[in-house]
N, CA, C and O of each residue as an XYZ file, in Angstrom:
876
protein
N       0.828     -1.193      0.000
C       0.000      0.000      0.000
C       0.861      1.240      0.000
O       0.584      2.176     -0.751
N       1.873      1.278      0.801
C       2.780      2.424      0.880
C       3.522      2.610     -0.425
O       3.794      3.737     -0.838
N       3.859      1.471     -1.094
C       4.591      1.529     -2.350
C       3.753      2.215     -3.420
O       4.288      3.013     -4.190
N       2.432      1.923     -3.493
C       1.532      2.539     -4.459
C       1.425      4.030     -4.223
O       1.461      4.796     -5.186
N       1.293      4.479     -2.973
C       1.202      5.899     -2.652
C       2.471      6.630     -3.060
O       2.407      7.752     -3.562
N       3.605      6.011     -2.852
C       4.883      6.619     -3.207
C       4.987      6.790     -4.712
O       5.494      7.811     -5.177
N       4.525      5.832     -5.475
C       4.558      5.907     -6.935
C       3.678      7.052     -7.427
O       4.061      7.788     -8.337
N       2.518      7.198     -6.834
C       1.629      8.310     -7.214
C       2.279      9.654     -6.922
O       2.152     10.584     -7.718
N       2.965      9.770     -5.810
C       3.653     11.011     -5.454
C       4.721     11.339     -6.483
O       4.884     12.492     -6.882
N       5.450     10.307     -6.909
C       6.484     10.528     -7.923
C       5.879     11.006     -9.239
O       6.416     11.899     -9.894
N       4.750     10.399     -9.617
C       4.091     10.798    -10.876
C       3.622     12.240    -10.800
O       3.820     13.011    -11.738
N       3.002     12.606     -9.686
C       2.543     13.995     -9.509
C       3.703     14.975     -9.532
O       3.605     16.062    -10.101
N       4.835     14.564     -8.889
C       6.007     15.430     -8.854
C       6.571     15.621    -10.261
O       6.942     16.732    -10.639
N       6.633     14.542    -11.032
C       7.139     14.634    -12.403
C       6.250     15.527    -13.262
O       6.737     16.313    -14.075
N       4.938     15.392    -13.067
C       3.993     16.235    -13.827
C       4.184     17.711    -13.497
O       4.137     18.564    -14.383
N       4.397     18.002    -12.225
C       4.610     19.401    -11.803
C       5.911     19.954    -12.374
O       5.979     21.096    -12.827
N       6.953     19.099    -12.338
C       8.255     19.541    -12.847
C       8.172     19.806    -14.347
O       8.703     20.805    -14.832
N       7.505     18.912    -15.088
C       7.362     19.097    -16.536
C       6.564     20.345    -16.852
O       6.894     21.102    -17.765
N       5.498     20.548    -16.075
C       4.673     21.748    -16.289
C       5.479     23.008    -16.014
O       5.379     23.991    -16.748
N       6.266     22.976    -14.970
C       7.101     24.134    -14.621
C       8.147     24.414    -15.700
O       8.373     25.565    -16.075
N       8.783     23.347    -16.195
C       9.809     23.497    -17.223
C       9.214     23.996    -18.538
O       9.788     24.853    -19.210
N       8.053     23.442    -18.892
C       7.402     23.897    -20.129
C       7.008     25.367    -20.031
O       7.161     26.126    -20.988
N       6.503     25.756    -18.872
C       6.122     27.165    -18.660
C       7.337     28.069    -18.713
O       7.285     29.162    -19.276
N       8.460     27.599    -18.110
C       9.698     28.382    -18.098
C      10.268     28.510    -19.505
O      10.736     29.579    -19.897
N      10.227     27.404    -20.272
C      10.744     27.446    -21.640
C       9.912     28.362    -22.540
O      10.436     29.021    -23.437
N       8.610     28.385    -22.279
C       7.728     29.221    -23.099
C       8.031     30.707    -22.928
O       7.764     31.502    -23.829
N       8.576     31.078    -21.799
C       8.883     32.479    -21.522
C      10.182     32.944    -22.172
O      10.451     34.142    -22.272
N      10.990     31.963    -22.615
C      12.247     32.333    -23.269
C      11.954     32.685    -24.722
O      11.446     31.862    -25.483
N      12.282     33.920    -25.095
C      11.956     34.433    -26.427
C      12.898     33.887    -27.489
O      12.480     33.609    -28.614
N      14.169     33.734    -27.133
C      15.171     33.293    -28.109
C      14.954     31.797    -28.385
O      15.098     30.952    -27.502
N      14.595     31.497    -29.672
C      14.293     30.119    -30.030
C      15.510     29.208    -29.876
O      15.391     28.091    -29.373
N      16.668     29.679    -30.304
C      17.879     28.848    -30.211
C      18.246     28.572    -28.748
O      18.681     27.475    -28.397
N      18.059     29.591    -27.906
C      18.344     29.418    -26.481
C      17.370     28.422    -25.862
O      17.734     27.586    -25.035
N      16.098     28.547    -26.302
C      15.079     27.638    -25.791
C      15.369     26.195    -26.213
O      15.191     25.250    -25.444
N      15.827     26.060    -27.475
C      16.160     24.731    -27.981
C      17.345     24.143    -27.232
O      17.346     22.961    -26.887
N      18.359     24.974    -26.980
C      19.555     24.526    -26.275
C      19.209     24.075    -24.859
O      19.696     23.047    -24.388
N      18.370     24.850    -24.194
C      17.979     24.495    -22.822
C      17.143     23.221    -22.820
O      17.274     22.364    -21.947
N      16.272     23.127    -23.837
C      15.418     21.939    -23.910
C      16.245     20.675    -24.136
O      15.975     19.627    -23.549
N      17.273     20.793    -25.011
C      18.149     19.643    -25.261
C      18.934     19.256    -24.013
O      19.121     18.079    -23.706
N      19.391     20.305    -23.295
C      20.143     20.051    -22.065
C      19.264     19.348    -21.029
O      19.703     18.425    -20.343
N      17.999     19.813    -20.932
C      17.072     19.200    -19.994
C      16.757     17.759    -20.397
O      16.583     16.881    -19.552
N      16.688     17.540    -21.725
C      16.416     16.187    -22.209
C      17.552     15.236    -21.842
O      17.319     14.089    -21.460
N      18.790     15.731    -21.965
C      19.962     14.927    -21.584
C      19.939     14.604    -20.094
O      20.220     13.481    -19.676
N      19.596     15.622    -19.308
C      19.547     15.419    -17.856
C      18.458     14.390    -17.502
O      18.655     13.512    -16.663
N      17.302     14.533    -18.174
C      16.191     13.606    -17.929
C      16.560     12.182    -18.332
O      16.267     11.223    -17.618
N      17.215     12.063    -19.502
C      17.634     10.735    -19.972
C      18.633     10.098    -19.013
O      18.538      8.912    -18.697
N      19.599     10.909    -18.550
C      20.600     10.404    -17.599
C      19.942      9.988    -16.290
O      20.315      8.977    -15.695
N      18.964     10.769    -15.844
C      18.260     10.466    -14.601
C      17.472      9.165    -14.743
O      17.470      8.319    -13.849
N      16.797      9.026    -15.904
C      16.026      7.803    -16.134
C      16.941      6.578    -16.189
O      16.605      5.510    -15.676
N      18.117      6.759    -16.829
C      19.077      5.655    -16.900
C      19.579      5.275    -15.509
O      19.754      4.098    -15.193
N      19.806      6.303    -14.685
C      20.263      6.054    -13.330
C      19.183      5.318    -12.523
O      19.484      4.426    -11.730
N      17.917      5.713    -12.741
C      16.813      5.043    -12.058
C      16.757      3.566    -12.454
O      16.526      2.694    -11.616
N      16.977      3.297    -13.772
C      16.977      1.911    -14.252
C      18.112      1.106    -13.603
O      17.934     -0.051    -13.222
N      19.289      1.753    -13.488
C      20.433      1.082    -12.865
C      20.153      0.770    -11.400
O      20.448     -0.318    -10.905
N      19.572      1.764    -10.719
C      19.236      1.551     -9.307
C      18.181      0.452     -9.148
O      18.244     -0.354     -8.220
N      17.211      0.433    -10.068
C      16.180     -0.594    -10.021
C      16.776     -1.975    -10.259
O      16.378     -2.953     -9.626
N      17.750     -2.044    -11.196
C      18.428     -3.309    -11.472
C      19.210     -3.773    -10.249
O      19.204     -4.954     -9.901
N      19.892     -2.810     -9.597
C      20.620     -3.144     -8.377
C      19.668     -3.647     -7.288
O      19.969     -4.597     -6.566
N      18.518     -2.986     -7.192
C      17.524     -3.376     -6.192
C      16.992     -4.785     -6.471
O      16.847     -5.597     -5.558
N      16.703     -5.061     -7.752
C      16.221     -6.391     -8.130
C      17.272     -7.458     -7.841
O      16.954     -8.561     -7.398
N      18.547     -7.101     -8.105
C      19.645     -8.039     -7.839
C      19.749     -8.334     -6.344
O      19.937     -9.481     -5.939
N      19.623     -7.279     -5.526
C      19.677     -7.463     -4.083
C      18.509     -8.307     -3.585
O      18.669     -9.137     -2.690
N      17.324     -8.086     -4.177
C      16.166     -8.899     -3.807
C      16.405    -10.363     -4.153
O      16.057    -11.264     -3.390
N      17.017    -10.584     -5.338
C      17.329    -11.951     -5.745
C      18.320    -12.610     -4.794
O      18.173    -13.778     -4.433
N      19.338    -11.840     -4.391
C      20.330    -12.371     -3.455
C      19.693    -12.679     -2.103
O      19.989    -13.702     -1.485
N      18.816    -11.785     -1.649
C      18.126    -12.007     -0.379
C      17.241    -13.255     -0.446
O      17.139    -14.017      0.516
N      16.599    -13.445     -1.616
C      15.770    -14.623     -1.798
C      16.611    -15.894     -1.740
O      16.226    -16.882     -1.115
N      17.785    -15.849     -2.412
C      18.689    -17.000     -2.386
C      19.185    -17.278     -0.976
O      19.255    -18.429     -0.547
N      19.531    -16.207     -0.255
C      19.992    -16.372      1.124
C      18.900    -16.966      2.007
O      19.160    -17.794      2.880
N      17.660    -16.516      1.752
C      16.533    -17.042      2.523
C      16.337    -18.527      2.230
O      16.080    -19.320      3.136
N      16.463    -18.897      0.945
C      16.319    -20.307      0.570
C      17.435    -21.137      1.197
O      17.200    -22.243      1.683
N      18.662    -20.588      1.181
C      19.787    -21.295      1.801
C      19.554    -21.469      3.297
O      19.839    -22.524      3.863
N      19.033    -20.417      3.931
C      18.770    -20.482      5.368
C      17.695    -21.526      5.672
O      17.800    -22.286      6.635
N      16.654    -21.545      4.822
C      15.597    -22.540      5.006
C      16.145    -23.953      4.836
O      15.785    -24.864      5.581
N      17.031    -24.125      3.833
C      17.644    -25.433      3.612
C      18.517    -25.829      4.803
O      18.534    -26.987      5.220
N      19.248    -24.834      5.346
C      20.104    -25.106      6.509
C      19.253    -25.490      7.714
O      19.618    -26.385      8.477
N      18.119    -24.815      7.885
C      17.228    -25.130      9.004
C      16.636    -26.535      8.851
O      16.512    -27.280      9.824
N      16.272    -26.884      7.606
C      15.739    -28.225      7.353
C      16.802    -29.286      7.632
O      16.526    -30.334      8.217
N      18.036    -28.978      7.191
C      19.139    -29.910      7.422
C      19.399    -30.072      8.918
O      19.664    -31.175      9.397
N      19.321    -28.963      9.644
C      19.532    -29.004     11.092
C      18.458    -29.841     11.779
O      18.744    -30.612     12.694
N      17.213    -29.675     11.321
C      16.117    -30.446     11.913
C      16.309    -31.939     11.669
O      15.959    -32.766     12.512
N      16.873    -32.279     10.498
C      17.113    -33.688     10.185
C      18.288    -34.245     10.980
O      18.283    -35.407     11.385
N      19.299    -33.398     11.198
C      20.505    -33.855     11.886
C      20.350    -33.906     13.402
O      21.049    -34.660     14.081
N      19.436    -33.104     13.924
C      19.286    -33.042     15.380
C      18.953    -34.402     15.997
O      19.560    -34.776     17.001
N      17.986    -35.167     15.413
C      17.732    -36.502     15.976
C      18.940    -37.424     15.884
O      19.163    -38.247     16.771
N      19.732    -37.288     14.798
C      20.932    -38.109     14.663
C      21.940    -37.782     15.754
O      22.591    -38.666     16.311
N      22.053    -36.483     16.046
C      22.958    -36.060     17.115
C      22.495    -36.616     18.459
O      23.305    -37.046     19.280
N      21.183    -36.601     18.668
C      20.629    -37.158     19.911
C      20.983    -38.632     20.056
O      21.321    -39.096     21.145
N      20.902    -39.371     18.933
C      21.239    -40.800     18.962
C      22.718    -41.009     19.295
O      23.062    -41.887     20.087
N      23.597    -40.194     18.683
C      25.035    -40.349     18.945
C      25.353    -40.046     20.408
O      26.173    -40.730     21.019
N      24.707    -39.023     20.970
C      24.930    -38.676     22.379
C      24.471    -39.820     23.276
O      25.134    -40.152     24.259
N      23.335    -40.418     22.931
C      22.802    -41.541     23.713
C      23.767    -42.729     23.670
O      24.023    -43.364     24.693
N      24.301    -43.026     22.474
C      25.232    -44.149     22.326
C      26.514    -43.919     23.127
O      27.002    -44.816     23.814
N      27.048    -42.703     23.025
C      28.288    -42.385     23.742
C      28.067    -42.426     25.252
O      28.918    -42.917     25.994
N      26.922    -41.911     25.706
C      26.615    -41.922     27.143
C      26.511    -43.345     27.668
O      26.989    -43.652     28.760
N      25.879    -44.215     26.877
C      25.745    -45.621     27.270
C      27.120    -46.273     27.384
O      27.412    -46.960     28.363
N      27.958    -46.051     26.376
C      29.298    -46.641     26.373
C      30.130    -46.109     27.538
O      30.856    -46.860     28.188
N      30.018    -44.813     27.792
C      30.758    -44.187     28.893
C      30.327    -44.789     30.244
O      31.165    -45.046     31.109
N      29.018    -45.010     30.414
C      28.503    -45.594     31.661
C      29.032    -47.005     31.867
O      29.373    -47.393     32.984
N      29.098    -47.771     30.777
C      29.588    -49.151     30.878
C      31.075    -49.183     31.215
O      31.513    -50.004     32.021
N      31.850    -48.293     30.603
C      33.291    -48.225     30.896
C      33.510    -47.856     32.356
O      34.368    -48.434     33.024
N      32.735    -46.895     32.853
C      32.845    -46.509     34.265
C      32.501    -47.677     35.188
O      33.149    -47.881     36.215
N      31.481    -48.434     34.814
C      31.065    -49.570     35.631
C      32.147    -50.652     35.636
O      32.412    -51.274     36.665
N      32.760    -50.865     34.488
C      33.836    -51.863     34.406
C      35.015    -51.501     35.316
O      35.677    -52.369     35.884
N      35.251    -50.203     35.436
C      36.380    -49.741     36.244
C      36.058    -49.658     37.733
O      36.944    -49.413     38.552
N      34.802    -49.862     38.076
C      34.373    -49.771     39.485
C      34.851    -51.008     40.256
O      34.468    -52.132     39.932
N      35.678    -50.795     41.262
C      36.232    -51.901     42.054
C      35.433    -52.209     43.311
O      35.809    -53.082     44.093
N      34.335    -51.495     43.505
C      33.546    -51.693     44.725
C      32.573    -52.871     44.618
O      31.927    -53.228     45.604
N      32.464    -53.473     43.439
C      31.543    -54.600     43.276
C      32.050    -55.826     44.033
O      33.245    -56.121     44.011
N      31.155    -56.529     44.696
C      31.573    -57.729     45.445
C      31.964    -58.887     44.529
O      32.724    -59.771     44.926
N      31.432    -58.876     43.280
C      31.758    -59.961     42.359
C      31.650    -59.485     40.919
O      30.938    -58.528     40.613
N      32.380    -60.181     40.033
C      32.298    -59.867     38.606
C      30.941    -60.265     38.039
O      30.458    -59.657     37.084
N      30.334    -61.279     38.626
C      28.995    -61.697     38.197
C      27.995    -60.548     38.338
O      27.227    -60.268     37.418
N      28.013    -59.898     39.480
C      27.085    -58.796     39.723
C      27.390    -57.615     38.801
O      26.484    -56.927     38.331
N      28.669    -57.396     38.555
C      29.060    -56.296     37.668
C      28.556    -56.535     36.251
O      28.007    -55.627     35.627
N      28.738    -57.763     35.734
C      28.317    -58.048     34.362
C      26.793    -58.018     34.239
O      26.255    -57.707     33.177
N      26.104    -58.344     35.337
C      24.645    -58.267     35.319
C      24.181    -56.819     35.224
O      23.207    -56.524     34.532
N      24.862    -55.924     35.907
C      24.527    -54.500     35.811
C      24.905    -53.941     34.442
O      24.240    -53.039     33.932
N      25.962    -54.468     33.855
C      26.372    -54.035     32.507
C      25.290    -54.398     31.487
O      24.938    -53.583     30.635
N      24.775    -55.595     31.574
C      23.762    -56.026     30.606
C      22.486    -55.187     30.732
O      21.772    -54.990     29.749
N      22.204    -54.699     31.930
C      21.043    -53.820     32.109
C      21.242    -52.466     31.442
O      20.286    -51.851     30.971
N      22.486    -52.008     31.403
C      22.786    -50.706     30.799
C      22.781    -50.737     29.273
O      22.455    -49.739     28.630
N      23.134    -51.860     28.705
C      23.365    -51.949     27.261
C      22.185    -51.450     26.413
O      22.423    -50.675     25.487
N      20.942    -51.841     26.668
C      19.833    -51.388     25.802
C      19.626    -49.874     25.776
O      19.015    -49.356     24.841
N      20.122    -49.159     26.784
C      19.907    -47.702     26.825
C      20.604    -46.971     25.681
O      20.289    -45.814     25.404
N      21.543    -47.633     25.017
C      22.239    -46.987     23.900
C      21.556    -47.182     22.562
O      22.027    -46.662     21.550
N      20.449    -47.925     22.533
C      19.779    -48.221     21.268
C      18.637    -47.251     20.982
O      18.183    -46.520     21.862
N      18.190    -47.265     19.740
C      17.226    -46.271     19.260
C      15.921    -46.284     20.050
O      15.371    -45.227     20.360
N      15.424    -47.474     20.375
C      14.185    -47.588     21.149
C      14.442    -48.456     22.379
O      14.053    -49.624     22.408
N      15.087    -47.898     23.379
C      15.502    -48.677     24.563
C      14.335    -49.269     25.349
O      14.494    -50.286     26.023
N      13.169    -48.641     25.267
C      12.017    -49.136     26.033
C      11.556    -50.509     25.551
O      10.914    -51.248     26.297
N      11.887    -50.852     24.295
C      11.494    -52.149     23.744
C      12.694    -53.055     23.496
O      12.572    -54.072     22.814
N      13.850    -52.695     24.043
C      15.078    -53.458     23.772
C      15.463    -54.334     24.962
O      15.184    -53.991     26.111
N      16.099    -55.459     24.680
C      16.621    -56.331     25.717
C      18.089    -56.625     25.437
O      18.564    -56.413     24.321
N      18.805    -57.110     26.437
C      20.207    -57.448     26.270
C      20.528    -58.808     26.863
O      19.871    -59.282     27.790
N      21.557    -59.417     26.300
C      21.983    -60.720     26.804
C      23.493    -60.863     26.604
O      24.016    -60.582     25.526
N      24.173    -61.297     27.638
C      25.606    -61.601     27.560
C      25.802    -63.060     27.938
O      25.355    -63.508     28.993
N      26.474    -63.790     27.066
C      26.846    -65.179     27.358
C      28.366    -65.243     27.379
O      29.021    -64.919     26.388
N      28.922    -65.660     28.509
C      30.374    -65.730     28.620
C      30.764    -66.737     29.705
O      30.136    -66.806     30.762
N      31.782    -67.493     29.432
C      32.267    -68.467     30.409
C      31.225    -69.487     30.798
O      31.235    -69.982     31.925
N      30.309    -69.818     29.873
C      29.282    -70.800     30.171
C      28.115    -70.272     30.968
O      27.264    -71.051     31.397
N      28.050    -68.956     31.183
C      26.958    -68.381     31.963
C      26.232    -67.324     31.146
O      26.801    -66.721     30.236
N      24.962    -67.109     31.485
C      24.118    -66.161     30.780
C      23.688    -65.022     31.715
O      23.328    -65.247     32.871
N      23.736    -63.823     31.193
C      23.315    -62.637     31.943
C      22.304    -61.904     31.053
O      22.626    -61.538     29.923
N      21.087    -61.690     31.556
C      20.019    -61.139     30.731
C      19.307    -59.990     31.437
O      19.302    -59.904     32.665
N      18.715    -59.123     30.649
C      17.844    -58.089     31.213
C      16.548    -58.751     31.676
O      16.211    -59.847     31.227
N      15.827    -58.090     32.567
C      14.613    -58.673     33.135
C      13.538    -58.921     32.070
O      12.701    -59.811     32.221
N      13.569    -58.132     30.999
C      12.529    -58.263     29.969
C      12.956    -59.188     28.828
O      12.342    -59.184     27.761
N      14.005    -59.974     29.051
C      14.572    -60.781     27.956
C      13.558    -61.759     27.368
O      12.872    -62.494     28.078
N      13.497    -61.731     26.019
C      12.768    -62.730     25.243
C      13.579    -62.944     23.963
O      13.989    -61.984     23.311
N      13.798    -64.182     23.621
C      14.580    -64.461     22.414
C      13.710    -64.217     21.186
O      12.820    -65.013     20.887
N      13.961    -63.126     20.477
C      13.175    -62.751     19.301
C      14.061    -62.762     18.053
O      15.286    -62.777     18.171
N      13.469    -62.756     16.876
C      14.272    -62.740     15.644
C      14.874    -61.368     15.334
O      15.736    -61.254     14.463
N      14.425    -60.325     16.042
C      14.894    -58.965     15.753
C      16.053    -58.609     16.688
O      15.891    -57.822     17.621
N      17.197    -59.187     16.431
C      18.353    -58.964     17.303
C      19.640    -58.923     16.487
O      19.700    -59.396     15.352
N      20.661    -58.347     17.100
C      21.999    -58.356     16.509
C      22.960    -58.923     17.551
O      22.797    -58.714     18.753
N      23.954    -59.636     17.064
C      24.865    -60.364     17.952
C      26.310    -60.023     17.597
O      26.655    -59.843     16.429
N      27.142    -59.940     18.626
C      28.570    -59.733     18.429
C      29.337    -60.718     19.312
O      29.000    -60.920     20.478
N      30.365    -61.320     18.736
C      31.146    -62.322     19.483
C      32.034    -61.657     20.528
O      32.576    -60.575     20.302
N      32.175    -62.314     21.667
C      33.092    -61.872     22.724
C      34.345    -62.742     22.640
O      34.277    -63.965     22.766
N      35.461    -62.108     22.430
C      36.739    -62.808     22.290
C      37.571    -62.562     23.545
O      37.789    -61.415     23.938
N      38.033    -63.640     24.171
C      38.871    -63.541     25.370
C      40.190    -64.255     25.088
O      40.218    -65.444     24.771
N      41.277    -63.500     25.212
C      42.617    -64.059     24.969
C      42.725    -64.723     23.593
O      43.366    -65.761     23.430
N      42.077    -64.091     22.610
C      42.168    -64.577     21.236
C      41.240    -65.721     20.900
O      41.274    -66.221     19.776
N      40.413    -66.154     21.833
C      39.519    -67.288     21.615
C      38.063    -66.871     21.831
O      37.782    -66.073     22.726
N      37.133    -67.395     21.028
C      35.705    -67.108     21.256
C      35.281    -67.587     22.640
O      35.506    -68.742     22.999
N      34.672    -66.703     23.404
C      34.292    -67.042     24.778
C      32.819    -66.797     25.051
O      32.326    -67.124     26.130
N      32.116    -66.231     24.091
C      30.703    -65.954     24.314
C      30.176    -64.959     23.305
O      30.743    -64.784     22.226
N      29.086    -64.309     23.669
C      28.454    -63.364     22.743
C      27.679    -62.296     23.508
O      27.288    -62.473     24.662
N      27.479    -61.192     22.817
C      26.647    -60.107     23.324
C      25.513    -59.910     22.318
O      25.761    -59.773     21.120
N      24.292    -59.895     22.795
C      23.131    -59.734     21.918
C      22.247    -58.597     22.419
O      22.045    -58.426     23.621
N      21.725    -57.824     21.465
C      20.724    -56.794     21.757
C      19.575    -57.008     20.780
O      19.796    -57.153     19.578
N      18.363    -57.027     21.290
C      17.220    -57.263     20.417
C      16.012    -56.444     20.810
O      15.984    -55.797     21.857
N      15.008    -56.489     19.936
C      13.742    -55.805     20.208
C      12.655    -56.839     20.493
O      12.651    -57.929     19.922
N      11.743    -56.480     21.376
C      10.664    -57.376     21.766
C       9.595    -57.481     20.681
O       8.835    -58.449     20.644
N       9.540    -56.486     19.802
C       8.580    -56.508     18.697
C       9.215    -55.954     17.436
O      10.247    -55.285     17.495
N       8.608    -56.229     16.310
C       9.179    -55.829     15.026
C       9.208    -54.311     14.886
O       8.267    -53.620     15.277
N      10.310    -53.801     14.318
C      10.507    -52.369     14.121
C      10.739    -52.076     12.635
O      11.011    -52.993     11.860
N      10.634    -50.796     12.233
C      10.894    -50.452     10.829
C      12.313    -50.830     10.410
O      13.242    -50.803     11.218
N      12.460    -51.177      9.155
C      13.773    -51.570      8.635
C      14.696    -50.357      8.557
O      14.301    -49.281      8.108
N      15.952    -50.561      9.010
C      16.963    -49.509      8.918
C      18.181    -50.075      8.187
O      18.016    -50.799      7.205
N      19.382    -49.768      8.634
C      20.567    -50.238      7.899
C      20.831    -51.737      8.083
O      21.241    -52.422      7.146
N      20.594    -52.235      9.295
C      20.815    -53.660      9.582
C      19.575    -54.202     10.270
O      19.483    -54.209     11.497
N      18.627    -54.653      9.471
C      17.337    -55.029     10.042
C      16.708    -53.809     10.696
O      16.616    -52.758     10.061
N      16.269    -53.919     11.955
C      15.696    -52.752     12.641
C      16.750    -51.862     13.307
O      16.413    -50.930     14.037
N      18.023    -52.158     13.051
C      19.104    -51.461     13.762
C      19.839    -50.464     12.867
O      19.936    -50.631     11.651
N      20.350    -49.423     13.520
C      21.162    -48.419     12.834
C      22.574    -48.945     12.622
O      23.036    -49.830     13.342
N      23.251    -48.391     11.626
C      24.627    -48.796     11.353
C      25.514    -48.515     12.559
O      26.397    -49.309     12.883
N      25.278    -47.378     13.227
C      26.073    -47.019     14.398
C      25.858    -48.000     15.549
O      26.745    -48.179     16.383
N      24.684    -48.636     15.601
C      24.415    -49.612     16.662
C      25.233    -50.890     16.451
O      25.617    -51.554     17.414
N      25.494    -51.226     15.190
C      26.394    -52.351     14.932
C      27.795    -52.038     15.452
O      28.440    -52.883     16.072
N      28.256    -50.819     15.194
C      29.569    -50.415     15.694
C      29.587    -50.425     17.220
O      30.568    -50.834     17.840
N      28.471    -49.961     17.821
C      28.389    -49.877     19.284
C      28.446    -51.262     19.920
O      29.187    -51.461     20.883
N      27.690    -52.212     19.411
C      27.668    -53.553     20.015
C      29.014    -54.254     19.840
O      29.432    -55.024     20.705
N      29.699    -53.986     18.711
C      31.029    -54.582     18.499
C      32.053    -54.013     19.485
O      32.894    -54.743     20.012
N      31.970    -52.702     19.727
C      32.876    -52.070     20.695
C      32.615    -52.612     22.099
O      33.551    -52.912     22.840
N      31.336    -52.735     22.458
C      30.990    -53.264     23.786
C      31.496    -54.695     23.966
O      32.060    -55.034     25.007
N      31.292    -55.530     22.948
C      31.747    -56.923     23.023
C      33.266    -56.990     23.168
O      33.796    -57.836     23.889
N      33.952    -56.089     22.476
C      35.419    -56.049     22.559
C      35.869    -55.644     23.958
O      36.804    -56.228     24.506
N      35.203    -54.645     24.534
C      35.544    -54.196     25.892
C      35.302    -55.305     26.914
O      36.130    -55.550     27.792
N      34.163    -55.965     26.787
C      33.851    -57.060     27.720
C      34.899    -58.165     27.602
O      35.357    -58.709     28.606
N      35.273    -58.490     26.362
C      36.260    -59.544     26.155
C      37.637    -59.200     26.678
O      38.370    -60.080     27.130
N      37.999    -57.915     26.622
C      39.350    -57.516     27.031
C      39.448    -57.150     28.508
O      40.503    -57.338     29.115
N      38.378    -56.635     29.096
C      38.458    -56.134     30.473
C      37.798    -57.083     31.477
O      38.441    -57.536     32.424
N      36.539    -57.375     31.268
C      35.801    -58.205     32.228
C      35.872    -59.681     31.877
O      35.857    -60.531     32.767
N      35.948    -59.989     30.610
C      35.930    -61.372     30.151
C      36.966    -62.291     30.762
O      36.605    -63.381     31.207
N      38.245    -61.910     30.809
C      39.255    -62.812     31.364
C      38.954    -63.238     32.800
O      39.195    -64.389     33.165
N      38.435    -62.328     33.610
C      38.111    -62.662     34.997
C      36.941    -63.646     35.063
O      36.965    -64.618     35.817
N      35.905    -63.362     34.242
C      34.735    -64.232     34.250
C      35.042    -65.593     33.662
O      34.627    -66.618     34.202
N      35.770    -65.604     32.551
C      36.084    -66.868     31.896
C      36.898    -67.769     32.814
O      36.665    -68.976     32.874
N      37.852    -67.181     33.529
C      38.678    -67.957     34.444
C      37.895    -68.414     35.656
O      38.062    -69.548     36.107
N      37.050    -67.559     36.189
C      36.284    -67.866     37.391
C      35.213    -68.910     37.113
O      34.982    -69.801     37.930
N      34.563    -68.800     35.966
C      33.429    -69.666     35.684
C      33.813    -70.949     34.941
O      32.955    -71.792     34.677
N      35.063    -71.095     34.611
C      35.474    -72.278     33.856
C      35.187    -73.527     34.684
O      35.636    -73.673     35.821
N      34.439    -74.396     34.078
C      34.128    -75.654     34.745
C      32.893    -75.604     35.619
O      32.427    -76.646     36.081
N      32.334    -74.386     35.866
C      31.121    -74.287     36.680
C      29.904    -74.634     35.844
O      29.945    -74.421     34.633
N      28.836    -75.148     36.404
C      27.630    -75.475     35.643
C      26.953    -74.212     35.164
O      27.029    -73.172     35.819
N      26.276    -74.298     33.999
C      25.580    -73.129     33.435
C      24.373    -72.767     34.274
O      23.643    -73.643     34.737
N      24.158    -71.447     34.474
C      23.036    -70.974     35.276
C      21.913    -70.459     34.400
O      20.884    -70.019     34.911
């Protein structure tokens, strides 16, 4: 609305200026002088109009750049919205791994059995849907499971190696079917996470459990 009013003001101003110039030229008696002034005014008007066109082109260019910047910003915001959940997943995975490492280093536990049982409870918290996830560790002939354990087809398994020999396995699964991702219902990063956990168990806790439980009956 303001733009339309401004345009009308410019038109009225131009009409007044032209009327004033025509009236002024009419008062000049010398025809050659009048012609010279008229030509000079025409040059000035042409230059002014050209300058207006240049300014308008610059304005249009700036509008185009602003539009591009706005589109880039919108794309960046969309990308951020997509990446934010991924970042949340990575933080969850790292926090889970950090908690397990801290637990492994805790010397206040009365037994390695109790420690590994607490470790298996922590493991599902690093997965995409921990509320529906279960964990199981088999090592040294013994099994350690979360309270909600059910053997389902929607699981991933990683071998536990102790002193260079297979000594058991670590499994994480879902109680019900989930949407397909990179590895069944699991993310690619979750495969990396379970492999790292199995390696840590095999190198840190595994030797103690394997030696202690060797020859004991399975529980």
